[in-house]
VEXBA-830391 format. One record per residue (C-alpha): residue in three letters; residue number from 0; x, y, z. Coordinates in nm, 4 decimals, decimal comma. Example, Ala and Ser with C-alpha at 12.3 -4.5 7.8 and 13.67 -1.06 7.14 Angstrom:
+------+------+----------+----------+----------+
: resn : resi :        X :        Y :        Z :
+------+------+----------+----------+----------+
:  ALA :    0 :   1,2300 :  -0,4500 :   0,7800 :
:  SER :    1 :   1,3670 :  -0,1060 :   0,7140 :
+------+------+----------+----------+----------+
This chain:
+------+------+----------+----------+----------+
: resn : resi :        X :        Y :        Z :
+------+------+----------+----------+----------+
:  MET :    0 :  11,0804 :   2,0104 :   5,9474 :
:  ASN :    1 :  10,7804 :   1,8103 :   5,8273 :
:  ILE :    2 :  10,4989 :   2,0503 :   5,9125 :
:  ARG :    3 :  10,2338 :   1,8049 :   5,7918 :
:  GLN :    4 :  10,3107 :   1,5853 :   6,0923 :
:  LEU :    5 :  10,2388 :   1,8629 :   6,3406 :
:  THR :    6 :   9,8993 :   1,8634 :   6,5093 :
:  PHE :    7 :   9,7356 :   2,0868 :   6,7668 :
:  ARG :    8 :   9,7291 :   1,7943 :   7,0101 :
:  LEU :    9 :  10,1056 :   1,7437 :   6,9821 :
:  LEU :   10 :  10,1623 :   2,1122 :   7,0485 :
:  GLN :   11 :   9,9229 :   2,1052 :   7,3461 :
:  VAL :   12 :  10,1052 :   1,8065 :   7,4940 :
:  TYR :   13 :  10,4439 :   1,9733 :   7,4489 :
:  VAL :   14 :  10,3350 :   2,3028 :   7,6077 :
:  THR :   15 :  10,1841 :   2,1145 :   7,9028 :
:  VAL :   16 :  10,5046 :   1,9151 :   7,9588 :
:  VAL :   17 :  10,7156 :   2,2320 :   7,9587 :
:  ARG :   18 :  10,4842 :   2,4126 :   8,1998 :
:  CYS :   19 :  10,4551 :   2,1149 :   8,4341 :
:  GLY :   20 :  10,8281 :   2,0453 :   8,4281 :
:  SER :   21 :  10,7756 :   1,6688 :   8,4085 :
:  VAL :   22 :  10,6199 :   1,4107 :   8,1797 :
:  SER :   23 :  10,4369 :   1,2362 :   8,4633 :
:  GLU :   24 :  10,2639 :   1,5531 :   8,5853 :
:  ALA :   25 :  10,1719 :   1,6504 :   8,2283 :
:  ALA :   26 :  10,0226 :   1,3044 :   8,1741 :
:  ARG :   27 :   9,8139 :   1,3452 :   8,4884 :
:  GLN :   28 :   9,6818 :   1,6855 :   8,3796 :
:  LEU :   29 :   9,6080 :   1,5650 :   8,0263 :
:  HIS :   30 :   9,4458 :   1,2411 :   8,1492 :
:  LEU :   31 :   9,6905 :   1,0380 :   7,9429 :
:  THR :   32 :   9,9351 :   0,7648 :   8,0326 :
:  GLN :   33 :  10,3006 :   0,8555 :   8,0716 :
:  PRO :   34 :  10,4099 :   0,6303 :   7,7809 :
:  THR :   35 :  10,1527 :   0,8030 :   7,5572 :
:  VAL :   36 :  10,2938 :   1,1469 :   7,6414 :
:  SER :   37 :  10,6505 :   1,0232 :   7,5861 :
:  GLN :   38 :  10,5518 :   0,8780 :   7,2483 :
:  GLN :   39 :  10,3904 :   1,2054 :   7,1411 :
:  LEU :   40 :  10,7013 :   1,3977 :   7,2433 :
:  LYS :   41 :  10,9059 :   1,1588 :   7,0309 :
:  ARG :   42 :  10,6756 :   1,2125 :   6,7314 :
:  LEU :   43 :  10,7020 :   1,5871 :   6,7731 :
:  SER :   44 :  11,0808 :   1,5752 :   6,7962 :
:  GLU :   45 :  11,0956 :   1,3668 :   6,4779 :
:  ALA :   46 :  10,8616 :   1,6085 :   6,2966 :
:  VAL :   47 :  11,0752 :   1,9067 :   6,3984 :
:  GLY :   48 :  11,3980 :   1,7272 :   6,3206 :
:  GLY :   49 :  11,5850 :   1,7716 :   6,6465 :
:  PRO :   50 :  11,5737 :   1,7188 :   7,0226 :
:  LEU :   51 :  11,3352 :   1,9449 :   7,2124 :
:  LEU :   52 :  11,4061 :   1,8599 :   7,5759 :
:  GLU :   53 :  11,7040 :   1,7634 :   7,7858 :
:  TYR :   54 :  11,6427 :   1,5518 :   8,0946 :
:  HIS :   55 :  11,8352 :   1,6011 :   8,4191 :
:  THR :   56 :  11,8009 :   1,4731 :   8,7723 :
:  GLN :   57 :  11,6518 :   1,8123 :   8,8715 :
:  GLY :   58 :  11,3955 :   1,8012 :   8,5901 :
:  LEU :   59 :  11,3921 :   1,8945 :   8,2233 :
:  THR :   60 :  11,5069 :   2,1952 :   8,0222 :
:  MET :   61 :  11,4354 :   2,3028 :   7,6654 :
:  THR :   62 :  11,6951 :   2,2974 :   7,3922 :
:  ALA :   63 :  11,7230 :   2,6042 :   7,1719 :
:  THR :   64 :  11,4961 :   2,4288 :   6,9192 :
:  GLY :   65 :  11,2562 :   2,3333 :   7,1962 :
:  GLN :   66 :  11,2394 :   2,6901 :   7,3247 :
:  ALA :   67 :  11,1610 :   2,8253 :   6,9781 :
:  LEU :   68 :  10,8907 :   2,5613 :   6,9318 :
:  TYR :   69 :  10,7469 :   2,6403 :   7,2754 :
:  HIS :   70 :  10,7039 :   3,0108 :   7,1935 :
:  ALA :   71 :  10,5551 :   2,9260 :   6,8516 :
:  SER :   72 :  10,3191 :   2,6715 :   7,0083 :
:  CYS :   73 :  10,1990 :   2,9202 :   7,2718 :
:  ASP :   74 :  10,1355 :   3,1753 :   6,9998 :
:  VAL :   75 :   9,9482 :   2,9349 :   6,7698 :
:  LEU :   76 :   9,7365 :   2,7812 :   7,0468 :
:  GLY :   77 :   9,6703 :   3,1217 :   7,1971 :
:  ARG :   78 :   9,5509 :   3,2629 :   6,8668 :
:  PHE :   79 :   9,3042 :   2,9788 :   6,8227 :
:  GLU :   80 :   9,1836 :   3,0252 :   7,1808 :
:  ASP :   81 :   9,1201 :   3,3883 :   7,0905 :
:  PHE :   82 :   8,9395 :   3,2768 :   6,7741 :
:  ALA :   83 :   8,7211 :   3,0447 :   6,9808 :
:  ASP :   84 :   8,6468 :   3,3347 :   7,2179 :
:  GLN :   85 :   8,5465 :   3,5523 :   6,9229 :
:  LEU :   86 :   8,3115 :   3,2829 :   6,7934 :
:  ARG :   87 :   8,1533 :   3,2471 :   7,1357 :
:  ALA :   88 :   8,1166 :   3,6256 :   7,1614 :
:  LEU :   89 :   7,9497 :   3,6392 :   6,8205 :
:  HIS :   90 :   7,7054 :   3,3589 :   6,8956 :
:  GLN :   91 :   7,6447 :   3,3980 :   7,2691 :
:  GLY :   92 :   7,7469 :   3,7518 :   7,3639 :
:  SER :   93 :   8,0592 :   3,8770 :   7,5429 :
:  LYS :   94 :   8,2677 :   3,5831 :   7,6641 :
:  GLY :   95 :   8,6348 :   3,5031 :   7,7071 :
:  ARG :   96 :   8,9028 :   3,4213 :   7,9576 :
:  PHE :   97 :   9,2338 :   3,5535 :   8,0785 :
:  SER :   98 :   9,4825 :   3,4852 :   8,3546 :
:  ILE :   99 :   9,6369 :   3,7415 :   8,5882 :
:  ALA :  100 :   9,9280 :   3,6849 :   8,8283 :
:  LEU :  101 :   9,9929 :   3,9241 :   9,1122 :
:  VAL :  102 :  10,2309 :   3,9608 :   9,4021 :
:  ASN :  103 :  10,0945 :   3,8981 :   9,7503 :
:  THR :  104 :  10,0301 :   4,2580 :   9,8537 :
:  ALA :  105 :   9,8245 :   4,3263 :   9,5404 :
:  GLN :  106 :   9,5541 :   4,0913 :   9,6679 :
:  TYR :  107 :   9,4425 :   4,3821 :   9,8863 :
:  VAL :  108 :   9,3646 :   4,6032 :   9,5835 :
:  LEU :  109 :   9,2854 :   4,3836 :   9,2797 :
:  PRO :  110 :   8,9436 :   4,2669 :   9,4073 :
:  ARG :  111 :   8,8309 :   4,6305 :   9,3903 :
:  LEU :  112 :   8,8964 :   4,6156 :   9,0144 :
:  LEU :  113 :   8,8024 :   4,2569 :   8,9358 :
:  GLY :  114 :   8,4758 :   4,2675 :   9,1317 :
:  PRO :  115 :   8,3032 :   4,5419 :   8,9273 :
:  PHE :  116 :   8,4465 :   4,3994 :   8,6036 :
:  SER :  117 :   8,3101 :   4,0516 :   8,6800 :
:  GLN :  118 :   7,9681 :   4,2019 :   8,7498 :
:  ALA :  119 :   7,9740 :   4,3930 :   8,4209 :
:  PHE :  120 :   8,1070 :   4,0940 :   8,2233 :
:  PRO :  121 :   7,9894 :   3,7844 :   8,4123 :
:  GLU :  122 :   8,0801 :   3,5488 :   8,1290 :
:  VAL :  123 :   8,4465 :   3,6428 :   8,1205 :
:  ASP :  124 :   8,6401 :   3,3823 :   8,3193 :
:  VAL :  125 :   8,9302 :   3,5301 :   8,5143 :
:  THR :  126 :   9,1953 :   3,3095 :   8,6749 :
:  VAL :  127 :   9,4007 :   3,4770 :   8,9490 :
:  HIS :  128 :   9,7385 :   3,3465 :   9,0676 :
:  ILE :  129 :   9,8951 :   3,4973 :   9,3814 :
:  GLY :  130 :  10,2572 :   3,4495 :   9,4878 :
:  ASN :  131 :  10,5667 :   3,6262 :   9,6083 :
:  ARG :  132 :  10,7713 :   3,8319 :   9,3659 :
:  ARG :  133 :  11,0039 :   3,5427 :   9,2785 :
:  GLN :  134 :  10,7113 :   3,3134 :   9,1978 :
:  VAL :  135 :  10,5327 :   3,5720 :   8,9831 :
:  LEU :  136 :  10,8559 :   3,6515 :   8,7965 :
:  ALA :  137 :  10,8942 :   3,2782 :   8,7233 :
:  ARG :  138 :  10,5412 :   3,2695 :   8,5832 :
:  PHE :  139 :  10,6259 :   3,5776 :   8,3729 :
:  GLU :  140 :  10,9340 :   3,4046 :   8,2299 :
:  ARG :  141 :  10,7278 :   3,0955 :   8,1416 :
:  HIS :  142 :  10,4561 :   3,3011 :   7,9657 :
:  GLU :  143 :  10,1976 :   3,1457 :   8,1976 :
:  ASP :  144 :   9,9632 :   3,4446 :   8,2330 :
:  ASP :  145 :   9,8247 :   3,7307 :   8,0297 :
:  LEU :  146 :   9,8565 :   4,0136 :   8,2832 :
:  TYR :  147 :  10,0895 :   4,0641 :   8,5777 :
:  VAL :  148 :  10,0757 :   4,3076 :   8,8682 :
:  PHE :  149 :  10,3957 :   4,4222 :   9,0388 :
:  SER :  150 :  10,4917 :   4,7139 :   9,2574 :
:  HIS :  151 :  10,8577 :   4,6632 :   9,1588 :
:  PRO :  152 :  10,8328 :   4,5419 :   8,7955 :
:  PRO :  153 :  11,1004 :   4,3458 :   8,6119 :
:  ALA :  154 :  11,3392 :   4,5554 :   8,4030 :
:  LEU :  155 :  11,3105 :   4,3454 :   8,0888 :
:  SER :  156 :  11,3050 :   4,4479 :   7,7236 :
:  HIS :  157 :  10,9944 :   4,2360 :   7,6583 :
:  ALA :  158 :  10,7952 :   4,3840 :   7,9502 :
:  VAL :  159 :  10,5611 :   4,6809 :   7,9055 :
:  ALA :  160 :  10,4412 :   4,8466 :   8,2259 :
:  ALA :  161 :  10,1669 :   5,0950 :   8,3113 :
:  ARG :  162 :  10,1156 :   5,2417 :   8,6571 :
:  PHE :  163 :   9,7577 :   5,2583 :   8,7777 :
:  MET :  164 :   9,7680 :   5,3070 :   9,1543 :
:  ARG :  165 :   9,9905 :   5,4544 :   9,4237 :
:  ASN :  166 :  10,1271 :   5,2050 :   9,6742 :
:  PRO :  167 :  10,2747 :   5,4104 :   9,9612 :
:  LEU :  168 :  10,4830 :   5,2248 :  10,2206 :
:  VAL :  169 :  10,4213 :   5,3483 :  10,5745 :
:  ALA :  170 :  10,5802 :   5,2705 :  10,9116 :
:  ILE :  171 :  10,3493 :   5,1152 :  11,1691 :
:  ALA :  172 :  10,3656 :   5,0243 :  11,5368 :
:  ALA :  173 :  10,1186 :   4,9005 :  11,7951 :
:  ALA :  174 :   9,8860 :   5,1778 :  11,9136 :
:  GLY :  175 :  10,0302 :   5,1481 :  12,2652 :
:  HIS :  176 :  10,3952 :   5,1519 :  12,1527 :
:  PRO :  177 :  10,6056 :   5,4434 :  12,2884 :
:  LEU :  178 :  10,6835 :   5,5607 :  11,9338 :
:  ALA :  179 :  10,3123 :   5,5916 :  11,8650 :
:  GLN :  180 :  10,2845 :   5,8496 :  12,1431 :
:  GLN :  181 :  10,5398 :   6,0868 :  11,9877 :
:  PRO :  182 :  10,4418 :   6,3779 :  11,7599 :
:  SER :  183 :  10,7308 :   6,2911 :  11,5259 :
:  VAL :  184 :  10,9621 :   5,9923 :  11,4869 :
:  THR :  185 :  11,2980 :   5,9590 :  11,3111 :
:  MET :  186 :  11,3934 :   5,6628 :  11,0981 :
:  GLU :  187 :  11,6860 :   5,6027 :  11,3341 :
:  GLN :  188 :  11,4383 :   5,5552 :  11,6194 :
:  LEU :  189 :  11,2397 :   5,3102 :  11,4110 :
:  LEU :  190 :  11,5520 :   5,1097 :  11,3247 :
:  ASN :  191 :  11,6377 :   5,0776 :  11,6941 :
:  GLU :  192 :  11,3236 :   4,8627 :  11,7249 :
:  ARG :  193 :  11,2901 :   4,5069 :  11,5984 :
:  LEU :  194 :  11,1774 :   4,5320 :  11,2357 :
:  LEU :  195 :  10,9310 :   4,2720 :  11,1051 :
:  LEU :  196 :  11,0048 :   4,1902 :  10,7404 :
:  ARG :  197 :  10,8999 :   3,9720 :  10,4489 :
:  GLU :  198 :  11,1480 :   3,7332 :  10,2868 :
:  PRO :  199 :  11,4466 :   3,8632 :  10,0843 :
:  GLY :  200 :  11,3372 :   3,9465 :   9,7301 :
:  SER :  201 :  10,9879 :   4,0654 :   9,8207 :
:  ALA :  202 :  10,9040 :   4,3974 :   9,6561 :
:  THR :  203 :  10,8291 :   4,5774 :   9,9836 :
:  ARG :  204 :  11,1568 :   4,4655 :  10,1361 :
:  MET :  205 :  11,3522 :   4,5589 :   9,8223 :
:  LEU :  206 :  11,2022 :   4,9087 :   9,8213 :
:  LEU :  207 :  11,2751 :   4,9562 :  10,1920 :
:  GLU :  208 :  11,6341 :   4,8336 :  10,1593 :
:  SER :  209 :  11,6896 :   5,0634 :   9,8598 :
:  TRP :  210 :  11,5439 :   5,3618 :  10,0488 :
:  LEU :  211 :  11,7641 :   5,2920 :  10,3537 :
:  GLN :  212 :  12,0751 :   5,2592 :  10,1374 :
:  GLU :  213 :  12,0006 :   5,5927 :   9,9676 :
:  HIS :  214 :  11,9795 :   5,7562 :  10,3109 :
:  GLY :  215 :  12,2899 :   5,5870 :  10,4513 :
:  LEU :  216 :  12,0924 :   5,3748 :  10,6973 :
:  ALA :  217 :  12,0859 :   5,0039 :  10,7747 :
:  MET :  218 :  11,8533 :   4,7642 :  10,9517 :
:  LYS :  219 :  11,9608 :   4,6265 :  11,2891 :
:  THR :  220 :  11,7390 :   4,3713 :  11,4620 :
:  THR :  221 :  11,4941 :   4,2016 :  11,2250 :
:  LEU :  222 :  11,2435 :   3,9184 :  11,2269 :
:  GLN :  223 :  11,1350 :   3,7595 :  10,8999 :
:  MET :  224 :  10,7688 :   3,6626 :  10,8648 :
:  ALA :  225 :  10,5844 :   3,4728 :  10,5939 :
:  SER :  226 :  10,3094 :   3,7191 :  10,4996 :
:  ASN :  227 :  10,1916 :   4,0773 :  10,5270 :
:  GLU :  228 :   9,8998 :   3,9603 :  10,7381 :
:  ALA :  229 :  10,1386 :   3,7914 :  10,9840 :
:  ILE :  230 :  10,3453 :   4,1107 :  11,0042 :
:  ARG :  231 :  10,0357 :   4,3215 :  11,0698 :
:  VAL :  232 :   9,9214 :   4,0868 :  11,3485 :
:  GLY :  233 :  10,2772 :   4,0732 :  11,4867 :
:  VAL :  234 :  10,3010 :   4,4509 :  11,5036 :
:  ALA :  235 :   9,9642 :   4,4718 :  11,6816 :
:  ALA :  236 :  10,0980 :   4,2158 :  11,9337 :
:  ARG :  237 :  10,4078 :   4,4383 :  11,9897 :
:  MET :  238 :  10,6503 :   4,1859 :  11,8438 :
:  GLY :  239 :  10,8129 :   4,4760 :  11,6603 :
:  VAL :  240 :  10,7476 :   4,7540 :  11,4090 :
:  ALA :  241 :  10,7212 :   4,7364 :  11,0315 :
:  VAL :  242 :  10,7124 :   4,9208 :  10,7016 :
:  LEU :  243 :  10,4182 :   4,7972 :  10,4943 :
:  SER :  244 :  10,1981 :   4,8994 :  10,2069 :
:  GLU :  245 :   9,9239 :   5,1289 :  10,3315 :
:  HIS :  246 :   9,6792 :   4,9054 :  10,1448 :
:  VAL :  247 :   9,7534 :   4,6198 :  10,3866 :
:  LEU :  248 :   9,5917 :   4,8206 :  10,6679 :
:  PRO :  249 :   9,2133 :   4,7954 :  10,7091 :
:  ASN :  250 :   9,0117 :   5,1166 :  10,6969 :
:  GLU :  251 :   8,9754 :   5,1035 :  11,0736 :
:  HIS :  252 :   9,2837 :   4,9830 :  11,2652 :
:  PRO :  253 :   9,2623 :   5,1018 :  11,6278 :
:  GLU :  254 :   9,5260 :   4,8483 :  11,7355 :
:  LEU :  255 :   9,7844 :   5,0015 :  11,4983 :
:  ALA :  256 :   9,9353 :   5,3471 :  11,4519 :
:  VAL :  257 :  10,0960 :   5,4924 :  11,1393 :
:  LEU :  258 :  10,4136 :   5,6634 :  11,2582 :
:  PRO :  259 :  10,4885 :   6,0213 :  11,1451 :
:  ILE :  260 :  10,8398 :   5,9747 :  11,0060 :
:  ASP :  261 :  11,0079 :   6,2415 :  10,7945 :
:  GLY :  262 :  11,0621 :   6,1119 :  10,4409 :
:  LEU :  263 :  10,7843 :   5,8541 :  10,4600 :
:  PRO :  264 :  10,5747 :   5,7197 :  10,3030 :
:  ILE :  265 :  10,8114 :   5,5558 :  10,0545 :
:  GLU :  266 :  10,6488 :   5,6056 :   9,7180 :
:  SER :  267 :  10,5834 :   5,3099 :   9,4907 :
:  HIS :  268 :  10,3105 :   5,2209 :   9,2427 :
:  TRP :  269 :  10,1105 :   4,9189 :   9,1381 :
:  GLN :  270 :  10,1704 :   4,8463 :   8,7728 :
:  PHE :  271 :  10,0074 :   4,6270 :   8,5130 :
:  ILE :  272 :  10,2702 :   4,4376 :   8,3125 :
:  VAL :  273 :  10,2209 :   4,2726 :   7,9754 :
:  ARG :  274 :  10,4691 :   4,0946 :   7,7519 :
:  ASN :  275 :  10,5239 :   4,2652 :   7,4180 :
:  ASP :  276 :  10,6263 :   3,9307 :   7,2654 :
:  GLN :  277 :  10,2964 :   3,7607 :   7,3518 :
:  ARG :  278 :   9,9390 :   3,8104 :   7,2322 :
:  LEU :  279 :   9,7009 :   3,9701 :   7,4780 :
:  PRO :  280 :   9,3553 :   3,8057 :   7,4693 :
:  GLN :  281 :   9,0639 :   4,0302 :   7,3839 :
:  SER :  282 :   8,9128 :   3,9592 :   7,7250 :
:  ALA :  283 :   9,2280 :   4,0941 :   7,8944 :
:  GLN :  284 :   9,2203 :   4,3993 :   7,6677 :
:  ARG :  285 :   8,8559 :   4,4472 :   7,7630 :
:  PHE :  286 :   8,9516 :   4,4356 :   8,1315 :
:  LEU :  287 :   9,2257 :   4,6980 :   8,0905 :
:  HIS :  288 :   8,9938 :   4,9287 :   7,8961 :
:  TYR :  289 :   8,7273 :   4,8869 :   8,1618 :
:  VAL :  290 :   8,9731 :   4,9648 :   8,4425 :
:  ASP :  291 :   9,0926 :   5,2728 :   8,2521 :
:  GLU :  292 :   8,7367 :   5,4034 :   8,2224 :
:  HIS :  293 :   8,6245 :   5,3314 :   8,5787 :
:  LEU :  294 :   8,9363 :   5,3419 :   8,7984 :
:  ASP :  295 :   8,8495 :   5,6707 :   8,9659 :
:  GLN :  296 :   8,5099 :   5,5270 :   9,0655 :
:  TRP :  297 :   8,6584 :   5,2284 :   9,2492 :
:  ILE :  298 :   8,9733 :   5,3701 :   9,4059 :
:  GLU :  299 :   9,0169 :   5,6541 :   9,6526 :
:  PRO :  300 :   9,1298 :   5,9562 :   9,4439 :
:  ARG :  301 :   9,4584 :   6,0064 :   9,6336 :
:  PHE :  302 :   9,5707 :   5,6596 :   9,5226 :
:  VAL :  303 :   9,4814 :   5,6889 :   9,1526 :
:  CYS :  304 :   9,7756 :   5,7164 :   8,9115 :
:  ASN :  305 :   9,6458 :   5,6044 :   8,5753 :
:  GLU :  306 :   9,8968 :   5,5461 :   8,2942 :
:  LEU :  307 :   9,6870 :   5,2792 :   8,1213 :
:  PRO :  308 :   9,6098 :   5,4910 :   7,8113 :
:  ALA :  309 :   9,9760 :   5,4683 :   7,7044 :
:  LEU :  310 :   9,9649 :   5,0891 :   7,7371 :
:  LEU :  311 :   9,6305 :   5,0564 :   7,5610 :
:  ARG :  312 :   9,7619 :   5,2385 :   7,2561 :
:  LEU :  313 :   9,9454 :   4,9126 :   7,1813 :
:  TYR :  314 :   9,6103 :   4,7406 :   7,1329 :
:  PRO :  315 :   9,2960 :   4,8257 :   6,9351 :
:  THR :  316 :   9,0190 :   4,9774 :   7,1399 :
:  PHE :  317 :   8,7788 :   4,7057 :   7,2411 :
:  PRO :  318 :   8,4092 :   4,8019 :   7,2206 :
:  LEU :  319 :   8,2693 :   4,7796 :   7,5725 :
:  ARG :  320 :   7,9228 :   4,6283 :   7,6105 :
:  ARG :  321 :   7,7533 :   4,6518 :   7,9482 :
+------+------+----------+----------+----------+
């Protein structure tokens, strides 16, 4: 490999092509022409001494050499982004940026953490990506973000998790539903109703299916819906019943009733996930330290389950300036 031919711009172009999945989209994002991007990929391949990408009708994939270069490029570019952040912090005060990806249901809890942090550190830019579990896992595999929030985290050797908040799953029905009038309800009674569900692979559905299997139960009539909000509205309209995160319910929900079912709520936890094979920007470390120090001020005590100190031991303590 002729390292003297490598430039930051070539590495930036390559990383953008991989993340976009196409040369044309990368060219659009970089404000370059497609032939220019293709020529830079060729130069990079020649400098490395081997093919980096394989092109198929479905898109492009990295060769083994390309994958190794991609990880090295992300690391090098990321370190210089961190260096730039440090220079800005030295000259202009506390600044930085980080990206966080979270599964759909977490959008009901993360603003309670990001809001106070953004007020304390207004010059830290935070980018938030929201998707279903499959989409967030794909972002995790592509190293696209710095922090991830799951309630059912990936079991991967390069993932480090820390629980920070309880995420109980409760059964709900419309306030006027017959089950809502009973002092106690069995899970069998609930399963005799039409069950409103998210798509297969969603964390809430996976946890419910696992719980039912452990108890020798199975769902009967179901209706799949696109979002937790749609399920909540559907239950209120008596389209069926559901098992949802308690955090999806507003503080006041007179149109809905939480059903008293033995064995519920199903216990789960929100967890911060970081990759142990990827640098964590100082701004993201600052955020985690800030959450660790203030979590019990922002979250109702019965939901707090803070394991962040174990995660933060992997990183030097960042001096907080408010």
